[in-house]
C-alpha positions in Angstrom: -42.8 24.0 61.8 -42.4 25.5 58.4 -44.6 24.6 55.5 -41.7 23.5 53.4 -41.2 20.4 55.6 -44.7 19.2 55.0 -44.3 18.6 51.3 -41.9 16.0 49.9 -38.8 17.1 48.0 -39.8 15.0 45.0 -43.5 15.4 44.5 -44.2 13.0 41.8 -42.8 10.1 39.9 -41.9 12.5 37.1 -39.8 14.5 39.5 -38.1 11.4 40.8 -37.3 10.1 37.3 -36.0 13.6 36.3 -33.6 13.5 39.3 -32.4 10.0 38.5 -31.8 10.9 34.8 -30.0 14.0 35.9 -27.7 12.0 38.2 -27.0 9.4 35.5 -26.4 12.1 32.9 -23.8 13.8 35.2 -22.0 10.5 35.8 -21.9 9.5 32.1 -20.9 13.0 31.1 -18.1 13.0 33.6 -16.9 9.6 32.4 -16.9 10.9 28.8 -15.0 14.0 29.8 -12.4 11.9 31.7 -11.9 9.8 28.5 -11.4 12.9 26.4 -8.8 14.3 28.9 -7.0 10.9 28.9 -6.9 11.0 25.1 -5.4 14.5 25.1 -2.8 14.1 27.8 0.0 11.7 26.8 1.2 8.8 28.9 4.4 9.6 30.8 5.2 6.1 31.9 8.9 5.3 32.0 10.6 2.0 32.8 13.2 1.6 35.4 16.8 0.4 34.8 17.0 -3.4 34.7 20.4 -4.0 33.1 21.3 -6.2 30.1 18.5 -8.5 29.2 19.3 -11.7 27.2 16.9 -11.5 24.2 17.9 -14.4 22.0 20.7 -16.0 20.1 21.8 -14.1 17.0 20.8 -17.0 14.7 17.2 -16.9 16.1 16.6 -13.6 14.3 16.0 -13.3 10.5 16.5 -9.8 9.0 13.4 -7.6 9.7 12.1 -10.0 12.2 11.1 -8.7 15.6 10.8 -10.1 19.1 8.7 -8.6 21.9 10.1 -9.1 25.4 9.1 -8.1 28.9 11.7 -6.2 30.8 9.8 -6.5 34.1 9.0 -2.8 34.0 7.9 -2.4 30.4 7.6 -4.3 27.1 10.4 -3.9 24.5 10.5 -4.7 20.8 13.8 -5.8 19.3 14.2 -5.8 15.5 17.0 -7.2 13.4 17.7 -4.9 10.5 20.0 -5.9 7.5 23.0 -4.7 9.5 22.2 -4.4 13.1 19.6 -4.6 15.9 17.2 -1.9 17.1 15.3 -2.0 20.4 12.6 0.4 21.5 10.1 0.6 24.3 6.9 -0.9 23.0 4.5 1.4 24.9 3.0 4.1 22.7 3.7 7.6 24.1 0.1 8.6 23.3 -2.1 6.5 25.5 0.1 3.6 26.4 -1.1 1.0 23.9 1.4 -1.6 22.8 3.1 -0.9 19.4 3.9 -3.6 17.0 6.6 -3.8 14.3 5.4 -3.8 10.7 8.2 -5.4 8.6 6.7 -4.2 5.3 6.7 -0.6 6.4 9.7 -1.0 8.6 8.0 1.0 11.3 6.6 0.5 14.7 2.8 1.0 14.6 0.2 1.6 17.3 -3.1 -0.1 16.5 -5.1 2.2 18.8 -4.9 5.6 17.1 -2.7 5.1 14.0 0.6 6.3 15.5 3.7 5.2 13.7 7.4 5.5 14.6 10.5 5.0 12.5 13.4 2.7 13.4 15.0 5.4 15.6 11.7 5.6 17.5 10.8 9.0 16.1 7.1 9.7 15.4 6.2 9.7 11.7 2.4 9.6 11.9 -0.6 9.9 14.3 -1.1 11.6 17.6 1.8 10.4 19.8 3.5 13.5 21.2 6.9 12.0 21.9 9.2 9.3 20.3 9.6 5.8 21.6 12.6 5.4 23.8 15.5 3.8 21.9 17.4 1.3 24.0 21.1 0.1 23.7 21.6 -3.3 22.0 24.8 -5.3 22.3 25.8 -8.6 20.8 28.1 -10.8 22.8 29.1 -14.4 22.5 26.4 -15.0 19.8 23.6 -13.5 22.0 21.6 -10.3 21.6 21.3 -8.2 24.8 19.2 -5.1 25.5 19.8 -2.6 28.3 16.6 -1.2 29.6 
């Protein structure tokens, strides 16, 4: 038998600790690298067609009030403006955080990384690479409907 089989691979406690630390460093470094890649690559989630969704009665909305609804495939925010209704997908196009409507700024804002979108869903600030998807809103028989 060769001499290399007679001696152990890890000769001392120091060698063993160095090996463990090396493995843990590799795992942690890989996790950090995956997080950086997830930050840089935008979310591409899209909802599927669901049809008209009954949001609320017209008189349940005050001007510049918003309602968040779940369209079974993705969350949606509906906002009543002074003249009409606006609906957008509530998932930020950056990393998929849920945006909120800020009535003071009259913008959809993402609390995760400072993204902001105007009432047409267009990005006005932050890292989101794409706009929010604007959804059709109709009013019929005193009810607000969104088509997702």
